C-alpha positions in Angstrom: 22.4 63.5 42.7 18.9 64.0 44.0 20.1 66.5 46.5 22.0 68.4 43.8 19.0 68.5 41.5 16.8 69.7 44.4 19.3 72.5 45.3 19.6 73.6 41.7 15.9 73.8 41.3 15.2 75.6 44.6 18.1 78.1 44.1 17.0 78.9 40.5 13.4 79.4 41.6 14.5 81.6 44.5 16.8 83.7 42.4 14.1 84.0 39.7 11.4 85.0 42.2 13.7 87.4 44.2 14.9 89.1 41.0 11.3 89.5 39.8 10.2 91.0 43.1 13.2 93.3 43.2 12.6 94.6 39.7 8.8 95.0 39.9 8.6 96.6 43.3 12.0 98.5 43.6 13.7 99.1 40.3 10.8 99.8 37.9 9.0 102.4 40.1 12.4 104.2 40.6 12.4 105.5 37.0 9.2 107.5 37.5 10.2 108.8 40.9 9.8 112.7 40.9 13.3 113.1 42.4 14.9 110.9 39.7 12.9 112.7 37.0 14.1 116.0 38.4 17.7 115.0 38.0 17.6 112.9 34.8 14.3 114.0 33.1 12.0 111.7 31.2 14.3 111.2 28.3 17.3 109.8 30.2 15.3 108.1 32.8 13.4 106.2 30.1 16.6 105.1 28.4 18.0 103.7 31.7 14.6 102.1 32.3 14.8 100.4 28.9 18.2 99.0 29.7 17.0 97.7 33.0 14.0 96.1 31.4 16.2 94.4 28.8 18.4 92.9 31.6 15.3 91.9 33.5 14.0 89.9 30.5 17.5 88.4 30.0 17.5 87.1 33.6 14.0 85.7 33.1 15.1 83.9 29.9 18.1 82.3 31.8 16.0 81.2 34.8 13.2 79.8 32.6 15.8 77.8 30.6 17.4 76.5 33.7 14.0 75.6 35.1 13.0 73.6 32.0 16.4 71.8 32.0 15.9 71.0 35.7 12.4 69.6 35.0 13.7 67.4 32.2 16.7 66.3 34.4 14.4 65.4 37.3 12.2 63.3 35.0 15.2 61.5 33.4 17.1 60.8 36.6 14.1 60.0 38.9 12.2 58.1 36.2 9.0 60.1 36.9 6.6 61.1 34.1 6.8 64.7 33.1 4.4 66.8 35.2 2.0 68.6 32.8 1.3 71.3 35.4 5.0 72.2 35.7 5.6 71.9 32.0 2.6 74.2 31.1 3.6 76.7 33.9 7.2 76.9 32.7 6.1 77.1 29.0 3.7 79.9 29.9 6.4 81.8 31.8 8.9 81.3 28.9 6.3 82.5 26.4 5.6 85.6 28.4 9.3 86.3 28.7 9.9 85.8 25.0 6.9 88.0 24.2 8.3 90.7 26.5 11.9 90.3 25.4 11.5 90.2 21.7 8.3 92.2 21.0 7.3 94.5 23.9 10.7 95.7 25.0 11.8 96.7 21.4 8.4 98.3 20.8 8.8 100.4 24.0 12.3 101.4 23.0 11.2 102.5 19.6 8.3 104.5 21.0 10.6 106.1 23.6 13.0 107.1 20.8 10.2 108.5 18.7 8.9 110.5 21.6 12.2 112.2 22.3 13.7 112.4 18.8 14.8 115.8 17.6 13.0 115.5 14.3 9.7 114.3 15.9 6.8 116.6 15.5 4.8 117.5 18.6 1.8 115.4 17.3 4.0 112.4 16.7 5.7 112.9 20.1 2.3 113.0 21.9 1.1 109.9 20.0 4.2 108.0 20.9 3.8 109.0 24.5 0.2 107.7 24.6 1.2 104.4 23.0 4.2 104.1 25.2 2.0 104.5 28.3 -0.4 101.9 27.0 2.3 99.3 26.1 4.1 100.0 29.4 0.9 99.1 31.2 0.7 95.8 29.2 4.3 95.1 30.1 3.6 95.7 33.8 0.6 93.5 33.8 2.6 90.7 32.2 5.4 91.2 34.7 3.0 90.8 37.6 1.4 87.8 36.0 4.8 86.3 35.6 5.6 87.1 39.2 2.5 85.1 40.3 3.6 82.2 38.1 7.1 82.2 39.4 5.7 82.3 43.0 3.6 79.2 42.2 6.7 77.5 40.6 8.8 78.3 43.7 6.1 76.9 45.9 6.1 73.7 43.8 9.8 73.3 43.6 10.4 73.7 47.4 7.9 70.9 48.1 5.6 73.0 50.1 2.5 72.0 48.2 0.3 69.3 49.8 0.7 66.9 46.8 4.5 67.0 47.2 4.7 66.7 51.0 2.4 63.8 51.6 2.6 61.7 48.4 6.2 61.9 47.2 8.8 59.4 48.1 12.4 60.3 47.4 15.2 57.8 46.7 18.5 58.7 48.4 
């Protein structure tokens, strides 16, 4: 059972980290690429980007939930006390994901719709574009902060940290 828990934890952290790297460095910049914008334009590129962002946050929610369940299962099965560091790290990652998923992403979607709506005045459209740019920057900052947190979590789960390598004894 210990091996199974370890595999689940490492696989979840690896998928979570890999998906975050893939989205932040490959998918997200794609929608502002001049070649893509030449084909799709800002309007349609933004709609596709909103859909990708929504799926990105869904994956974060699933991985954070699995990580929390894994942490609790390890504590119950191994009889170890709950690690405050891991708990606060995962709670922080979950809070950032919930903030992005249920507040930032809908806000960005509404601003994008306002920007390109037929009945929007040019002033309203410009104001929405400025606000969208600012909130998009906040979202990117939170994504990079979450990426750093996921990297720390992956480092801890794989047992590469000095406290895990030299002090831990596993029952098998």
